[in-house]
C-alpha positions in Angstrom: -9.7 21.0 -17.1 -7.6 22.6 -19.6 -7.2 25.6 -18.3 -6.3 23.6 -15.2 -4.3 21.8 -17.3 -2.7 25.1 -19.6 -2.5 27.2 -15.9 -0.3 24.6 -13.8 0.9 22.6 -17.0 4.7 24.2 -15.5 4.7 24.0 -11.9 3.7 20.5 -12.3 6.1 19.4 -15.2 9.4 20.9 -13.4 8.0 18.8 -9.8 7.2 15.9 -12.3 10.7 16.4 -13.5 13.3 16.1 -10.0 10.8 13.9 -8.7 10.8 10.9 -11.1 13.0 9.2 -12.4 13.5 9.3 -15.6 10.9 11.2 -18.7 8.4 8.9 -19.3 8.2 8.1 -15.1 7.4 12.1 -15.3 4.8 11.5 -18.3 3.0 9.1 -15.3 4.1 11.6 -13.4 2.3 14.0 -14.4 -0.7 12.1 -15.5 -1.9 10.9 -12.5 -1.3 14.9 -10.9 -3.4 15.9 -12.4 -6.2 13.0 -11.9 -5.9 13.1 -8.8 -6.2 17.4 -9.4 -9.2 17.1 -11.1 -10.5 14.3 -8.6 -10.0 16.2 -5.2 -10.9 19.6 -6.3 -13.7 19.8 -4.3 -12.0 19.4 -1.9 -10.0 23.3 -3.1 -10.7 25.5 0.3 -9.5 28.9 -0.7 -9.1 30.2 2.9 -6.8 27.7 3.8 -3.5 27.9 0.6 -4.0 29.6 -3.0 -4.1 27.1 -6.7 -0.3 27.1 -6.9 -0.5 25.8 -3.8 -3.7 23.5 -3.6 -1.4 21.8 -6.9 1.9 21.9 -5.7 0.8 19.8 -2.2 -0.9 17.6 -4.5 2.1 17.1 -7.1 3.7 16.7 -4.3 2.1 14.6 -2.4 1.8 12.2 -5.8 5.6 12.0 -5.8 6.3 11.4 -2.4 4.4 8.3 -3.4 5.6 8.0 -6.0 9.4 7.8 -5.2 7.7 5.5 -2.2 6.5 2.6 -4.8 9.3 2.5 -6.8 11.5 2.3 -3.9 9.4 -0.4 -2.3 9.9 -3.1 -5.9 12.8 -5.2 -5.9 15.1 -4.7 -8.5 16.0 -7.8 -10.1 19.0 -6.9 -12.3 21.2 -6.8 -8.9 20.2 -10.8 -8.7 22.6 -13.5 -10.2 20.8 -15.4 -12.4 21.6 -18.8 -10.5 20.0 -18.0 -7.4 16.3 -19.1 -7.0 13.8 -20.2 -4.2 14.0 -23.1 -3.0 10.3 -24.3 -3.7 8.3 -24.3 -0.8 6.0 -27.4 -0.4 2.6 -27.4 -1.1 0.0 -27.4 1.8 -2.3 -30.1 0.1 -6.2 -27.8 -1.2 -8.2 -29.4 2.9 -5.8 -28.3 4.3 -5.7 -25.0 2.7 -10.4 -25.1 3.3 -9.6 -25.1 6.7 -6.3 -22.7 6.9 -8.6 -20.4 4.7 -11.5 -21.4 7.1 -10.4 -20.1 10.1 -8.4 -17.4 8.6 -12.4 -15.8 8.0 -13.2 -16.7 11.2 -10.3 -15.1 12.9 -11.4 -12.0 10.5 -15.2 -11.5 12.0 -13.8 -11.6 15.2 -11.9 -8.1 14.8 -13.5 -4.9 15.2 -15.6 -3.7 12.9 -12.8 -1.2 11.6 -10.6 -3.1 11.2 -12.7 -6.2 9.2 -13.6 -4.2 6.8 -10.3 -2.8 5.9 -9.0 -6.2 5.4 -12.0 -7.5 3.6 -10.6 -4.6 0.6 -7.5 -5.4 1.6 -7.2 -9.5 0.8 -11.1 -10.4 -0.6 -10.6 -6.7 -3.2 -7.0 -6.4 -3.7 -7.2 -2.3 -2.7 -4.2 -0.6 -2.2 -4.7 1.6 1.4 -5.3 4.6 -1.2 -8.2 2.8 -1.9 -10.2 1.8 0.5 -9.3 5.6 2.3 -10.9 6.5 -0.4 -13.7 3.8 -0.7 -13.9 4.3 3.4 -13.8 7.8 3.6 -11.3 7.3 6.1 -7.5 8.9 6.5 -4.9 7.1 4.7 -2.9 6.5 8.1 -5.5 5.4 10.3 -5.9 2.7 6.9 -2.8 1.8 7.2 -3.0 1.4 11.2 -6.5 -0.2 10.9 -4.9 -2.5 8.3 -1.5 -2.9 10.5 -3.3 -4.0 14.3 -6.3 -6.1 12.3 -2.8 -8.5 10.9 -1.3 -8.1 14.2 -4.4 -9.8 15.9 -5.1 -11.8 13.5 -1.9 -13.7 13.8 -2.2 -13.0 18.0 -6.1 -14.9 17.7 -4.4 -17.9 15.4 -1.7 -18.2 17.2 -3.8 -18.5 20.2 -5.6 -21.1 18.4 -2.5 -23.1 17.1 -3.0 -22.4 14.0 -0.5 -20.6 13.0 3.5 -21.6 14.2 5.3 -18.9 16.0 8.7 -17.7 14.5 11.2 -19.3 15.9 13.0 -17.6 19.1 15.9 -15.3 18.2 15.2 -14.1 14.8 12.3 -14.7 11.3 12.2 -17.3 10.2 14.5 -17.5 6.5 13.6 -16.5 2.9 11.2 -14.3 1.5 9.2 -14.3 3.8 10.9 -13.5 7.3 11.7 -9.8 5.6 8.1 -9.1 5.5 6.8 -7.0 8.8 3.1 -7.9 10.2 1.5 -7.0 6.8 3.0 -8.7 4.0 4.9 -6.4 3.0 9.0 -5.4 3.1 9.3 -1.4 4.8 5.4 -1.3 5.8 7.0 1.8 8.1 4.8 4.3 6.2 
């Protein structure tokens, strides 16, 4: 690993400095890139690309991922202090338990690959990348299974009357209304 850092450190640092938000972010990015290089070393194929190209490709992908995560984070410094979200009425424990049971039953009726992806996400808190690594599925496939599975869950729960449909002509107000079917704002990545 030290030989890799010695040989490609300059390249990775220059890419990280260009793509990172600041010095500390660049430090974190470089560390993340070299960890990913270590984990991905078995995928290197000299018949496809040179070592330098392989390292640059992994570095570029990590930096793009970091940039996307950074864009998704809400900048709270621009929000006025006086604006507080309205407290939602808390459903009682019995109601939540019943809703959870319906959702779990609907989850079991999904296709096996959608079930697996959503179970890893919901029950284990795995990110799309972690699910991709754990299942061996490509990242795009994981995202597709998650999205389609959530859409199907919503359809099943609406058909059972367990989920209230959005009002005609728009989405519900508040923070929930700005999220896509995957539960994250800007889920087109």
